[in-house]
GUFIVO-467341 format. One record per residue (C-alpha): residue in three letters; residue number from 0; x, y, z. Coordinates in steps of 0.1 Angstrom, whole numbers, plus 2048, in hexadecimal, padded with zeros to 3 digits. Layout:
<torzas>
ALA, NUM, X, Y, Z .
...
</torzas>
This chain:
<torzas>
MET, 0, B4D, 75E, 917 .
LYS, 1, B2A, 760, 909 .
ASN, 2, B28, 77C, 8EE .
ILE, 3, B06, 78B, 8E7 .
LYS, 4, B02, 7A4, 8CA .
ILE, 5, AE4, 7B4, 8B8 .
ASN, 6, AE2, 7AE, 893 .
ARG, 7, AC0, 7BF, 88E .
ILE, 8, AA3, 7CD, 8A2 .
THR, 9, A81, 7D5, 894 .
TYR, 10, A68, 7EC, 8A6 .
GLU, 11, A44, 7EF, 89C .
ASN, 12, A2A, 804, 8AF .
PHE, 13, A40, 804, 8CE .
LYS, 14, A3A, 823, 8E3 .
GLY, 15, A41, 841, 8CC .
ILE, 16, A52, 82C, 8B0 .
LYS, 17, A3A, 823, 894 .
SER, 18, A53, 80E, 880 .
PHE, 19, A79, 80C, 881 .
ASP, 20, A94, 7F3, 878 .
LEU, 21, AB5, 7F6, 88A .
ASP, 22, ACE, 7E2, 876 .
LEU, 23, AEF, 7DF, 888 .
GLU, 24, AFF, 7C1, 878 .
LYS, 25, B0F, 7B8, 89A .
LYS, 26, B23, 7D8, 89A .
ASP, 27, B24, 7F7, 8AF .
ALA, 28, B0E, 814, 8A4 .
ASN, 29, B05, 838, 8AB .
VAL, 30, ADF, 840, 8AB .
SER, 31, AD8, 865, 8AA .
ALA, 32, AB8, 879, 8A9 .
ARG, 33, AA8, 897, 8BA .
ASN, 34, A9A, 895, 8DD .
ALA, 35, A78, 883, 8E0 .
ILE, 36, A7D, 86F, 8C0 .
GLY, 37, A81, 84F, 8D4 .
LYS, 38, AA6, 847, 8D8 .
THR, 39, AA1, 83A, 8FC .
THR, 40, A82, 827, 8EE .
LEU, 41, A9A, 812, 8D9 .
PHE, 42, AAA, 806, 8F9 .
ASP, 43, A88, 802, 90A .
GLY, 44, A7C, 7EC, 8ED .
PHE, 45, A9A, 7D6, 8EF .
TYR, 46, A95, 7D1, 914 .
TRP, 47, A70, 7CC, 910 .
LEU, 48, A76, 7B1, 8F7 .
LEU, 49, A8C, 79E, 90F .
PHE, 50, A7C, 7A5, 931 .
GLY, 51, A5B, 7B7, 92D .
LYS, 52, A69, 7D7, 93D .
ASP, 53, A77, 7F8, 931 .
SER, 54, A9B, 801, 935 .
ALA, 55, A94, 812, 957 .
GLU, 56, A88, 7F0, 965 .
ASN, 57, A63, 7FA, 964 .
SER, 58, A4C, 7DC, 95D .
LYS, 59, A2D, 7F3, 95A .
PHE, 60, A32, 80D, 93F .
ASP, 61, A1F, 818, 920 .
VAL, 62, A2A, 801, 904 .
LYS, 63, A0F, 80B, 8EB .
PRO, 64, A0F, 82B, 8D7 .
PHE, 65, 9F9, 849, 8E0 .
ASP, 66, 9EA, 865, 8CB .
GLU, 67, 9F0, 88A, 8D0 .
ASN, 68, 9D4, 88B, 8EA .
GLY, 69, 9E4, 870, 8FF .
ASN, 70, 9CB, 855, 8F5 .
GLU, 71, 9D6, 832, 8ED .
ILE, 72, 9D5, 82A, 8C8 .
LEU, 73, 9C1, 80B, 8C3 .
GLY, 74, 9CB, 7F1, 8AA .
LYS, 75, 9F0, 7FB, 8AC .
GLU, 76, A00, 7DC, 8BC .
PRO, 77, A24, 7DF, 8C8 .
ILE, 78, A3D, 7C7, 8BA .
VAL, 79, A63, 7C5, 8C1 .
GLU, 80, A78, 7AB, 8AF .
ALA, 81, A9D, 7A6, 8B2 .
GLU, 82, AB6, 790, 8A1 .
LEU, 83, AD2, 789, 8B9 .
VAL, 84, AF3, 777, 8B3 .
ILE, 85, AFE, 763, 8D2 .
ASP, 86, B20, 753, 8CE .
HIS, 87, B1C, 752, 8A8 .
LYS, 88, AF9, 743, 8AB .
THR, 89, ADC, 758, 89E .
VAL, 90, ABC, 75A, 8B4 .
THR, 91, A9D, 76E, 8AA .
LEU, 92, A87, 77A, 8C7 .
ARG, 93, A65, 78B, 8C3 .
ARG, 94, A4C, 799, 8DB .
GLU, 95, A29, 7A6, 8D1 .
LEU, 96, A0E, 7B7, 8E5 .
LYS, 97, 9EC, 7AD, 8D7 .
GLU, 98, 9CA, 7BD, 8DD .
VAL, 99, 9AF, 7A4, 8E7 .
TRP, 100, 98B, 7AB, 8DD .
SER, 101, 96C, 796, 8E4 .
THR, 102, 948, 797, 8D9 .
ILE, 103, 92E, 799, 8F6 .
LYS, 104, 90D, 788, 8EF .
GLY, 105, 8F2, 7A1, 8E8 .
ARG, 106, 90A, 7BE, 8E0 .
LEU, 107, 915, 7CB, 8BE .
GLU, 108, 936, 7D9, 8CA .
LYS, 109, 954, 7C4, 8D5 .
GLU, 110, 962, 7C7, 8F7 .
ARG, 111, 988, 7CB, 8FD .
LYS, 112, 999, 7B3, 915 .
SER, 113, 9BC, 7B3, 923 .
ASP, 114, 9D7, 7B4, 909 .
LYS, 115, 9EA, 794, 903 .
THR, 116, A10, 791, 8FE .
LYS, 117, A1D, 778, 8E4 .
TYR, 118, A40, 76B, 8E3 .
TYR, 119, A55, 75C, 8C7 .
ILE, 120, A77, 74B, 8C6 .
ASP, 121, A86, 747, 8A3 .
GLY, 122, A63, 74C, 895 .
VAL, 123, A54, 731, 8AB .
PRO, 124, A37, 73C, 8C2 .
VAL, 125, A3F, 736, 8E7 .
LYS, 126, A21, 72B, 8FB .
THR, 127, A28, 73C, 91C .
GLN, 128, A3A, 75A, 92A .
LYS, 129, A4D, 742, 942 .
GLU, 130, A5A, 72E, 925 .
TYR, 131, A66, 74D, 913 .
GLN, 132, A76, 75C, 932 .
GLU, 133, A88, 73B, 939 .
PHE, 134, A97, 73D, 917 .
ILE, 135, AA2, 761, 91D .
THR, 136, AB1, 758, 93E .
SER, 137, AC5, 73C, 92D .
ILE, 138, AD5, 757, 918 .
VAL, 139, ADC, 76F, 935 .
ASP, 140, ACF, 777, 958 .
GLU, 141, ABA, 797, 958 .
ASN, 142, ACD, 7A7, 974 .
ILE, 143, AEE, 7A1, 964 .
PHE, 144, AE1, 7AC, 942 .
LYS, 145, AD6, 7CE, 951 .
LEU, 146, AF9, 7D3, 95F .
LEU, 147, B0A, 7CB, 93E .
THR, 148, AF4, 7DF, 927 .
ASN, 149, AF0, 801, 939 .
PRO, 150, B0E, 815, 944 .
PHE, 151, AF8, 825, 95F .
ALA, 152, AE9, 805, 96D .
PHE, 153, B05, 7FB, 986 .
ASN, 154, B08, 81D, 996 .
GLY, 155, AE2, 81F, 997 .
LEU, 156, AE1, 801, 9B0 .
HIS, 157, ADF, 805, 9D5 .
TRP, 158, B02, 809, 9E3 .
ALA, 159, AFF, 7E8, 9F7 .
ASP, 160, AF7, 7D6, 9D7 .
ARG, 161, B14, 7E7, 9C4 .
ARG, 162, B2B, 7DD, 9E1 .
ASP, 163, B1F, 7B8, 9DF .
ILE, 164, B26, 7B6, 9BA .
LEU, 165, B49, 7C6, 9BE .
MET, 166, B51, 7AD, 9DA .
SER, 167, B48, 790, 9C3 .
LEU, 168, B64, 79C, 9AB .
VAL, 169, B80, 793, 9C3 .
ASP, 170, B88, 778, 9DD .
ASP, 171, B81, 783, A00 .
VAL, 172, B9F, 78A, A17 .
SER, 173, BA1, 774, A36 .
VAL, 174, BA2, 780, A59 .
ASP, 175, BC6, 775, A5D .
ASP, 176, BD0, 788, A3E .
VAL, 177, BC1, 7A8, A4B .
ILE, 178, BD0, 7A3, A6E .
LYS, 179, BF3, 79E, A5E .
SER, 180, BEF, 7BE, A4A .
ASN, 181, BEB, 7D4, A69 .
ASP, 182, BFF, 7D2, A89 .
GLU, 183, BE3, 7E4, A9C .
LEU, 184, BCD, 7C5, A98 .
GLU, 185, BE3, 7AF, AAF .
GLY, 186, BCC, 79E, AC8 .
LEU, 187, BAD, 7A0, AB2 .
LYS, 188, BAA, 77A, AB0 .
GLU, 189, BA6, 778, AD6 .
ILE, 190, B8A, 791, AD4 .
LEU, 191, B77, 77F, AB8 .
GLU, 192, B76, 75D, ACA .
GLY, 193, B6F, 74B, AAA .
ARG, 194, B54, 764, A9E .
SER, 195, B56, 779, A7F .
PRO, 196, B61, 79D, A83 .
GLU, 197, B3F, 7A8, A77 .
ASP, 198, B2C, 793, A90 .
GLN, 199, B44, 79E, AAC .
LYS, 200, B40, 7C2, AA3 .
ALA, 201, B1A, 7BE, AA4 .
ILE, 202, B1D, 7AE, AC7 .
VAL, 203, B34, 7CA, AD3 .
LYS, 204, B1D, 7E6, AC7 .
SER, 205, AFF, 7D5, AD7 .
LYS, 206, B11, 7D1, AF8 .
MET, 207, B1E, 7F5, AF7 .
LYS, 208, AFB, 802, AF0 .
GLU, 209, AEC, 7EF, B0D .
ILE, 210, B09, 7F9, B25 .
LYS, 211, B06, 81E, B1A .
LYS, 212, AE1, 81C, B21 .
ASP, 213, AE7, 80D, B43 .
ILE, 214, B03, 826, B4C .
ASP, 215, AEB, 843, B43 .
GLY, 216, AD1, 834, B59 .
LEU, 217, AE8, 830, B77 .
THR, 218, AEB, 856, B7B .
VAL, 219, AC6, 859, B83 .
ARG, 220, AC9, 83B, B9A .
PHE, 221, AE6, 84C, BAD .
ASP, 222, AD0, 86B, BB4 .
GLU, 223, AB3, 855, BBE .
ALA, 224, AC9, 840, BD6 .
GLU, 225, AD8, 860, BE6 .
ARG, 226, AB6, 870, BEB .
ALA, 227, AA9, 850, BFB .
ILE, 228, AC3, 851, C17 .
PRO, 229, AB1, 860, C36 .
ASP, 230, AC2, 877, C4F .
THR, 231, ACB, 862, C6E .
ALA, 232, AE7, 877, C7D .
SER, 233, AD3, 87E, C9D .
LEU, 234, ACA, 859, CA2 .
ASP, 235, ADE, 840, CB7 .
GLN, 236, AD6, 81B, CAF .
THR, 237, AE4, 80D, CD0 .
VAL, 238, ACE, 825, CE5 .
LEU, 239, AAF, 81F, CD0 .
ASN, 240, AB3, 7F9, CD4 .
ALA, 241, AB6, 7FC, CFA .
GLN, 242, A97, 812, CFB .
LEU, 243, A83, 7FA, CE5 .
LYS, 244, A8D, 7DD, CFC .
SER, 245, A82, 7F0, D1C .
LYS, 246, A60, 7FC, D0D .
THR, 247, A58, 7D9, D00 .
ALA, 248, A5E, 7CA, D23 .
GLU, 249, A47, 7E3, D33 .
TYR, 250, A2B, 7DC, D1A .
GLU, 251, A2E, 7B6, D1F .
LYS, 252, A2C, 7BB, D45 .
LEU, 253, A0B, 7CF, D42 .
GLN, 254, 9FE, 7B4, D2A .
THR, 255, A04, 799, D44 .
GLU, 256, 9F2, 7AE, D60 .
ALA, 257, 9D4, 7B2, D49 .
VAL, 258, 9D1, 78D, D43 .
GLU, 259, 9D3, 785, D68 .
ILE, 260, 9B7, 79F, D70 .
LYS, 261, 9A1, 790, D55 .
ASN, 262, 9A5, 76C, D5F .
GLY, 263, 9A7, 76E, D86 .
GLY, 264, 98F, 777, DA4 .
ALA, 265, 96B, 770, DAE .
ILE, 266, 95E, 774, D8A .
ALA, 267, 96B, 751, D81 .
LYS, 268, 95A, 742, DA0 .
PHE, 269, 938, 753, D98 .
GLN, 270, 93A, 748, D74 .
GLN, 271, 940, 723, D7F .
GLN, 272, 920, 725, D94 .
ILE, 273, 90C, 733, D77 .
ASP, 274, 919, 716, D60 .
GLY, 275, 90D, 6FD, D7B .
ILE, 276, 8EA, 70D, D7B .
LYS, 277, 8E9, 70B, D55 .
HIS, 278, 8F2, 6E6, D57 .
LYS, 279, 8D5, 6DF, D6F .
ILE, 280, 8BD, 6F2, D58 .
ASN, 281, 8C7, 6DC, D3B .
GLU, 282, 8C3, 6BC, D4F .
GLY, 283, 8A0, 6C8, D5A .
LYS, 284, 896, 6CF, D35 .
LEU, 285, 8A2, 6AD, D2B .
GLN, 286, 88E, 69A, D45 .
PHE, 287, 86F, 6B0, D3E .
SER, 288, 873, 6AA, D18 .
GLN, 289, 876, 684, D1C .
SER, 290, 855, 682, D2E .
ASN, 291, 843, 696, D12 .
GLN, 292, 855, 683, CF7 .
LEU, 293, 845, 662, D00 .
ALA, 294, 823, 672, CF9 .
VAL, 295, 82B, 67C, CD6 .
SER, 296, 844, 661, CCB .
SER, 297, 82B, 64B, CB9 .
PHE, 298, 81E, 668, CA5 .
ALA, 299, 841, 675, C9E .
ASP, 300, 84D, 654, C8F .
ASP, 301, 82F, 653, C77 .
LEU, 302, 835, 678, C6E .
GLU, 303, 85A, 672, C66 .
TRP, 304, 852, 654, C50 .
THR, 305, 837, 669, C3E .
LYS, 306, 84E, 687, C39 .
SER, 307, 869, 670, C2A .
LYS, 308, 850, 663, C11 .
LEU, 309, 845, 686, C09 .
ARG, 310, 869, 692, C04 .
ALA, 311, 86F, 674, BED .
ALA, 312, 850, 67C, BD8 .
LYS, 313, 85A, 6A1, BD6 .
ASP, 314, 87D, 699, BCB .
ASN, 315, 870, 680, BB1 .
ALA, 316, 858, 69A, BA3 .
GLU, 317, 874, 6B4, BA1 .
ASP, 318, 88A, 69C, B8E .
TYR, 319, 86F, 694, B75 .
LYS, 320, 867, 6B9, B70 .
TYR, 321, 88C, 6C1, B6A .
ASN, 322, 890, 6A3, B52 .
ILE, 323, 870, 6AE, B3F .
GLN, 324, 87E, 6D2, B3B .
ARG, 325, 89F, 6C4, B2F .
LEU, 326, 88E, 6AC, B16 .
GLU, 327, 877, 6C8, B09 .
LYS, 328, 896, 6DE, B03 .
HIS, 329, 8A8, 6C0, AF2 .
ILE, 330, 88A, 6BB, ADB .
SER, 331, 889, 6E0, AD2 .
ASN, 332, 8AF, 6DF, ACA .
ILE, 333, 8AA, 6C1, AB4 .
LYS, 334, 88D, 6D1, AA1 .
ASN, 335, 8A2, 6F0, A9C .
GLU, 336, 8BF, 6DB, A8E .
LYS, 337, 8A6, 6C9, A77 .
THR, 338, 899, 6EB, A6B .
LYS, 339, 8BD, 6F6, A64 .
LEU, 340, 8C3, 6D6, A51 .
LEU, 341, 8A4, 6DD, A3C .
ASP, 342, 8B0, 700, A34 .
GLN, 343, 8D3, 6F2, A2C .
TYR, 344, 8C3, 6D8, A15 .
HIS, 345, 8B0, 6F3, A01 .
LYS, 346, 8CF, 709, 9FF .
GLU, 347, 8E6, 6ED, 9F4 .
ASN, 348, 8CC, 6E0, 9DB .
ALA, 349, 8CA, 702, 9CC .
VAL, 350, 8EF, 705, 9C6 .
THR, 351, 8F9, 703, 9A1 .
PHE, 352, 91A, 700, 98F .
ASP, 353, 92C, 722, 98A .
GLU, 354, 931, 724, 965 .
HIS, 355, 94B, 73F, 96A .
ARG, 356, 963, 724, 976 .
THR, 357, 965, 717, 952 .
THR, 358, 97A, 736, 949 .
CYS, 359, 99F, 73A, 951 .
ALA, 360, 9A3, 756, 96B .
MET, 361, 9C5, 75F, 95C .
CYS, 362, 9BF, 760, 936 .
GLY, 363, 999, 761, 934 .
GLN, 364, 997, 743, 91D .
ASN, 365, 97F, 725, 921 .
LEU, 366, 98E, 707, 933 .
PRO, 367, 990, 6E6, 920 .
GLU, 368, 96F, 6D2, 91E .
ASP, 369, 97D, 6B4, 930 .
GLN, 370, 988, 6CB, 94D .
ILE, 371, 966, 6DC, 94D .
SER, 372, 954, 6BA, 94D .
SER, 373, 96A, 6AF, 96A .
MET, 374, 962, 6CE, 97E .
LYS, 375, 93D, 6CA, 979 .
ASN, 376, 93D, 6A5, 982 .
SER, 377, 951, 6AD, 9A1 .
PHE, 378, 938, 6C9, 9AA .
ASN, 379, 91A, 6B2, 9A4 .
LYS, 380, 929, 696, 9B9 .
ASP, 381, 932, 6AE, 9D6 .
LYS, 382, 90F, 6BD, 9D4 .
SER, 383, 8FE, 69B, 9D4 .
GLU, 384, 912, 68F, 9F1 .
LYS, 385, 90B, 6AE, A05 .
VAL, 386, 8E5, 6AC, 9FE .
ALA, 387, 8E5, 686, A07 .
LYS, 388, 8F7, 68D, A27 .
ILE, 389, 8DE, 6A9, A31 .
LEU, 390, 8C0, 692, A2A .
GLU, 391, 8D0, 676, A3F .
ASP, 392, 8D6, 68E, A5C .
GLY, 393, 8B2, 69A, A59 .
LYS, 394, 8A4, 677, A5C .
THR, 395, 8BA, 671, A7A .
LYS, 396, 8AD, 691, A8B .
ALA, 397, 888, 687, A84 .
THR, 398, 88E, 665, A95 .
GLU, 399, 89E, 676, AB3 .
ILE, 400, 87F, 68D, AB6 .
GLN, 401, 867, 670, AB5 .
ILE, 402, 879, 65C, AD0 .
ALA, 403, 87D, 67B, AE6 .
GLU, 404, 859, 685, AE3 .
LYS, 405, 84E, 662, AEE .
GLN, 406, 865, 664, B0C .
LEU, 407, 856, 686, B15 .
SER, 408, 833, 679, B14 .
ASP, 409, 83B, 65C, B2B .
MET, 410, 84D, 673, B44 .
LYS, 411, 82F, 68B, B46 .
GLU, 412, 818, 66E, B4E .
GLU, 413, 82F, 661, B69 .
LEU, 414, 832, 685, B78 .
VAL, 415, 80C, 686, B7D .
SER, 416, 80C, 666, B90 .
ILE, 417, 829, 672, BA7 .
GLU, 418, 816, 693, BAE .
LYS, 419, 7F7, 67F, BBA .
GLU, 420, 80D, 66B, BD1 .
ARG, 421, 81E, 68A, BDF .
GLU, 422, 7FC, 69A, BE7 .
LYS, 423, 7F1, 67A, BFA .
TYR, 424, 810, 67B, C11 .
GLN, 425, 80C, 6A1, C17 .
VAL, 426, 7E9, 69C, C24 .
LEU, 427, 7F4, 680, C3B .
ALA, 428, 811, 695, C49 .
ASN, 429, 7FB, 6B2, C50 .
ASN, 430, 7E3, 69C, C64 .
LEU, 431, 800, 68D, C79 .
GLU, 432, 80E, 6B0, C81 .
THR, 433, 7EB, 6BB, C8E .
GLU, 434, 7EA, 69D, CA5 .
ILE, 435, 80C, 6A3, CB4 .
GLU, 436, 804, 6C8, CBB .
LYS, 437, 7E5, 6BD, CCD .
VAL, 438, 7F9, 6A6, CE4 .
ARG, 439, 814, 6C1, CEA .
ALA, 440, 7FA, 6DC, CF2 .
GLY, 441, 7EF, 6C7, D10 .
ASN, 442, 812, 6C5, D20 .
GLN, 443, 822, 6E0, D37 .
LYS, 444, 842, 6F2, D2C .
TYR, 445, 862, 6EE, D42 .
GLU, 446, 867, 713, D42 .
GLU, 447, 846, 716, D55 .
SER, 448, 851, 700, D72 .
ASN, 449, 85C, 70C, D95 .
GLU, 450, 87E, 6FA, D92 .
TYR, 451, 887, 70E, D72 .
GLN, 452, 87D, 72F, D83 .
GLU, 453, 893, 729, DA1 .
TYR, 454, 8B1, 721, D8B .
VAL, 455, 8AC, 741, D77 .
GLN, 456, 8AB, 757, D96 .
GLN, 457, 8CC, 747, DA3 .
GLY, 458, 8DD, 74F, D82 .
LEU, 459, 8D2, 774, D83 .
ASP, 460, 8DF, 778, DA6 .
LEU, 461, 901, 76B, D9C .
GLN, 462, 903, 780, D7C .
GLU, 463, 8FD, 7A0, D91 .
LYS, 464, 91B, 797, DA6 .
ILE, 465, 930, 792, D87 .
THR, 466, 926, 7B4, D7A .
THR, 467, 931, 7C5, D9A .
GLU, 468, 953, 7B3, D99 .
GLN, 469, 958, 7BC, D74 .
GLU, 470, 953, 7E2, D7A .
SER, 471, 970, 7E1, D92 .
LYS, 472, 987, 7CE, D7A .
ARG, 473, 97E, 7E4, D5C .
THR, 474, 98D, 803, D6D .
LEU, 475, 9AE, 7F0, D72 .
LEU, 476, 9AF, 7E3, D4E .
GLU, 477, 9A8, 806, D40 .
ASP, 478, 9C6, 814, D52 .
ILE, 479, 9DC, 7F8, D44 .
ALA, 480, 9CF, 7FE, D21 .
GLU, 481, 9D7, 823, D22 .
ASN, 482, 9FB, 81B, D2D .
GLN, 483, 9FE, 801, D11 .
ILE, 484, 9F3, 81B, CF7 .
GLU, 485, A0E, 833, D02 .
LEU, 486, A28, 817, D01 .
THR, 487, A1D, 80B, CDE .
LYS, 488, A21, 82F, CD1 .
ALA, 489, A44, 832, CE0 .
ILE, 490, A4E, 80F, CD2 .
ASP, 491, A42, 819, CAF .
GLU, 492, A56, 839, CB0 .
ILE, 493, A76, 826, CBA .
LYS, 494, A70, 80C, C9E .
GLN, 495, A6B, 827, C85 .
SER, 496, A8D, 837, C8F .
LEU, 497, A9E, 815, C8C .
SER, 498, A8E, 80F, C6A .
LEU, 499, A9D, 831, C5E .
ILE, 500, ABF, 826, C69 .
ASP, 501, ABB, 805, C57 .
LEU, 502, AAE, 816, C38 .
ALA, 503, ACC, 82E, C38 .
LYS, 504, AE4, 811, C3A .
ARG, 505, AD3, 7FE, C1D .
GLN, 506, AD2, 81D, C07 .
THR, 507, AF6, 825, C0E .
ASP, 508, B00, 801, C05 .
ARG, 509, AEB, 804, BE5 .
LEU, 510, AFC, 825, BDB .
THR, 511, B1E, 814, BE0 .
GLU, 512, B12, 7F6, BCB .
LEU, 513, B06, 80D, BAF .
LYS, 514, B27, 820, BAE .
ASN, 515, B3B, 7FF, BAC .
LEU, 516, B23, 7F4, B90 .
HIS, 517, B28, 815, B7E .
LYS, 518, B4E, 810, B7F .
LYS, 519, B4B, 7ED, B72 .
MET, 520, B35, 7F8, B56 .
VAL, 521, B4C, 814, B4C .
ASP, 522, B6A, 7FC, B4B .
THR, 523, B56, 7E4, B36 .
TYR, 524, B4B, 7FF, B1E .
ASN, 525, B6F, 80C, B1A .
SER, 526, B7A, 7E8, B13 .
LEU, 527, B5F, 7E4, AF8 .
GLN, 528, B69, 806, AE9 .
GLY, 529, B8C, 7F8, AE5 .
GLN, 530, B7D, 7D9, AD4 .
GLU, 531, B68, 7EF, ABD .
PHE, 532, B86, 803, AB2 .
MET, 533, B99, 7E4, AAA .
LEU, 534, B7C, 7D5, A97 .
ASP, 535, B78, 7F6, A84 .
GLU, 536, B9D, 7F6, A7C .
PHE, 537, B99, 7D2, A70 .
THR, 538, B7D, 7DE, A59 .
ARG, 539, B92, 7FB, A4C .
SER, 540, BAF, 7E4, A45 .
ARG, 541, B9A, 7CA, A34 .
VAL, 542, B88, 7E3, A1F .
GLN, 543, BA9, 7F3, A14 .
LEU, 544, BB5, 7D0, A09 .
LEU, 545, B94, 7CA, 9F7 .
GLU, 546, B94, 7EC, 9E7 .
GLU, 547, BB6, 7E6, 9D9 .
GLN, 548, BAC, 7C4, 9CA .
ILE, 549, B8B, 7D2, 9BC .
ASN, 550, B9A, 7F1, 9AD .
GLN, 551, BB4, 7DC, 99B .
GLN, 552, B97, 7CD, 987 .
PHE, 553, B8E, 7EF, 977 .
LYS, 554, BA1, 806, 95F .
TYR, 555, B90, 827, 966 .
ALA, 556, B77, 823, 983 .
LYS, 557, B83, 822, 9A6 .
PHE, 558, B6D, 819, 9C4 .
LYS, 559, B6B, 826, 9E7 .
LEU, 560, B5D, 80B, 9FE .
PHE, 561, B5F, 81D, A20 .
GLN, 562, B5D, 83F, A2F .
LEU, 563, B6D, 84B, A4F .
GLN, 564, B56, 85B, A69 .
LYS, 565, B60, 879, A7F .
ASN, 566, B5F, 862, A9D .
GLY, 567, B79, 84A, A8D .
GLY, 568, B5F, 830, A83 .
ILE, 569, B58, 826, A5F .
ASP, 570, B39, 825, A49 .
GLU, 571, B37, 80B, A2E .
VAL, 572, B30, 81B, A0C .
CYS, 573, B35, 814, 9E7 .
GLU, 574, B3E, 832, 9D2 .
ALA, 575, B4D, 831, 9AF .
THR, 576, B66, 84C, 9A8 .
PHE, 577, B79, 859, 98A .
ASN, 578, B99, 86D, 98E .
GLY, 579, B8F, 871, 9B3 .
ILE, 580, B6D, 880, 9AB .
ALA, 581, B4F, 86D, 9B9 .
TYR, 582, B36, 85F, 9A0 .
THR, 583, B17, 86C, 9B2 .
ASN, 584, B24, 88F, 9B9 .
ASN, 585, B37, 8A3, 99F .
LEU, 586, B3F, 88A, 984 .
ASN, 587, B33, 896, 962 .
ASN, 588, B1D, 881, 94B .
ALA, 589, B3A, 878, 933 .
ALA, 590, B4F, 86A, 950 .
ARG, 591, B31, 858, 95E .
ILE, 592, B2B, 846, 93D .
ASN, 593, B50, 83C, 939 .
VAL, 594, B51, 830, 95E .
GLY, 595, B32, 81C, 957 .
LEU, 596, B42, 80D, 938 .
ASP, 597, B61, 804, 94C .
ILE, 598, B4B, 7F3, 966 .
ILE, 599, B39, 7E0, 94A .
ASN, 600, B5A, 7D4, 93C .
THR, 601, B64, 7C6, 95E .
LEU, 602, B42, 7B6, 965 .
SER, 603, B42, 7A6, 942 .
ASN, 604, B63, 795, 949 .
HIS, 605, B55, 78A, 96C .
TYR, 606, B34, 77C, 95F .
GLN, 607, B43, 771, 93E .
VAL, 608, B28, 782, 92A .
SER, 609, B2A, 79D, 910 .
ALA, 610, B09, 7AE, 908 .
PRO, 611, AFF, 7CD, 8F2 .
ILE, 612, B04, 7EE, 905 .
PHE, 613, AEC, 80B, 900 .
VAL, 614, AFC, 82C, 908 .
ASP, 615, AE2, 847, 90C .
ASN, 616, AEC, 86C, 909 .
ALA, 617, B0D, 861, 8F8 .
GLU, 618, B11, 883, 8E8 .
SER, 619, B1F, 890, 909 .
VAL, 620, B3D, 879, 906 .
ASN, 621, B5B, 883, 8F0 .
GLU, 622, B69, 860, 8EF .
LEU, 623, B59, 841, 8FD .
ILE, 624, B72, 827, 90B .
GLU, 625, B76, 806, 8F9 .
THR, 626, B60, 7E9, 902 .
GLN, 627, B5F, 7C5, 8F5 .
ALA, 628, B39, 7C7, 8F3 .
GLN, 629, B24, 7D5, 8D7 .
MET, 630, B1C, 7F9, 8DE .
ILE, 631, AFD, 80E, 8D2 .
SER, 632, B03, 833, 8DA .
LEU, 633, AE2, 848, 8DC .
ILE, 634, AEB, 86B, 8D2 .
VAL, 635, AD7, 88B, 8D2 .
SER, 636, AD9, 89D, 8B0 .
GLU, 637, AC4, 8B4, 89A .
ASP, 638, AB7, 896, 885 .
ILE, 639, A91, 894, 885 .
GLU, 640, A94, 86E, 87E .
PHE, 641, AAB, 853, 88A .
LYS, 642, ACE, 855, 87A .
VAL, 643, AE1, 834, 87E .
GLU, 644, B07, 833, 878 .
VAL, 645, B13, 80F, 87B .
</torzas>
């Protein structure tokens, strides 16, 4: 076991202590004084020396002394030095908090910077806090040290952390051991299916929660399903199906009659005669057009050739205009990019090295010269490369602008030539169209011929006969349509009644399905409840076994690791007790201290480390229990200065 004892601690300007030497000679001691003299500060100083915190685990607290007005006293630099004996080997540790002042150019007064902490091991300065802390950790872990030096530390932890530490004191009991200890756990292994009881319990709880939620939701769905069943007591499905078949047959019969009326009779004959007259008119137009076409064919061929040339010239001109616009936009974009590159060049060229980078951001000291030189060389190289790259890109953009502007000039010249050619073909086409109109104006139109007039009159006579015949059929079709409307209405009503019968059946089946599902869910929930009870019983049995093993490790303290709920479940807890009284409820301060010392004794054996124990408010205890560690009792008395009894 590693044995750590304090031989001597020296305090200087630490909080409210101006100067004090606590000589213990590796022995127990009583340190007494009035309140507010600084008894707890002695423990704070020892903890600050090791870990940079006070005894309450605060890393940010007022280390330096203050005057009566609450102002920090400048020039008073806190120092704590301790001579420890670790397994018969003496180690001297020292921590100092130094004020840092610097002279600002152009000012008479110095400016205060952040204080700097200095560390010493056996009188040798330690360069970094990390190196110092690594040395302290090699002696004892900070968390373990806290538990071994303060009787209140363990019970000040979160209950889950206390429980984890207690569990580490004993070997865990196996699932088989727990099952063997309780006959009610028979069959638990089949439930676990290879999982841990904790995992299985989480699965069971999750399933129960989901099933309970689903069961609660089914009640609403029962009501909805029942309300959705329509009243069909007065409806007979067989009768309705027969009525639907009869009405549908009547409707289809009327539909067939209407088609026969529309397609049959003299109207079709008259329409065939009209179609024959239209055919004769089209043939007459064709013959008349062919005779006129010969007169204009020579001009038409020339006109078509001229228009094709004109279209080609127009299309070519549009292509050139489009390409000119696109090239002009391209030149504008390149010029904008060249302008941006010029602005970027001036901006990069104006960038200078940031001299603030030569100072360490952590400690405020200047960096080594070789590092500063390397940083400046790297900065100058990066700047030079960036500027050179911008210049090279600028030259490339200038060349692109020159080439594009030459292309633009050539295209504009070519467009002028194309426009002249287009104007030439436009004039020629206009002249040819004028000639063709002159020829056509001298020809008679077919619609003005006697043949065309006779055909038109024949068509009008036939159309009048069709109109007379249609008036007669319209009356018959209107009667059929009225009967079909009445039949459609009756068919829709029958279908609606049948649909209500179908809906009632579907909703009734759905309600039966929901009830079956509800029964299945309830059965599953009850089965899961049985598993939950068995898993809770397992936890109770396991905790009882663990409690027995853990409590055997302590002489005075006993621990309660679970608490029964009213519903039969259990809550995991971790509560220290003494003579049946809970630590956090009614246990007096003296008992709390002795319980804490008992816990320290057990943890010391477990971690194989013995460290100095500071017992604050020790005056409340008539007799402290024995410990194998060095113990410093801090006692309230009427003494106006520290009184040390070794």
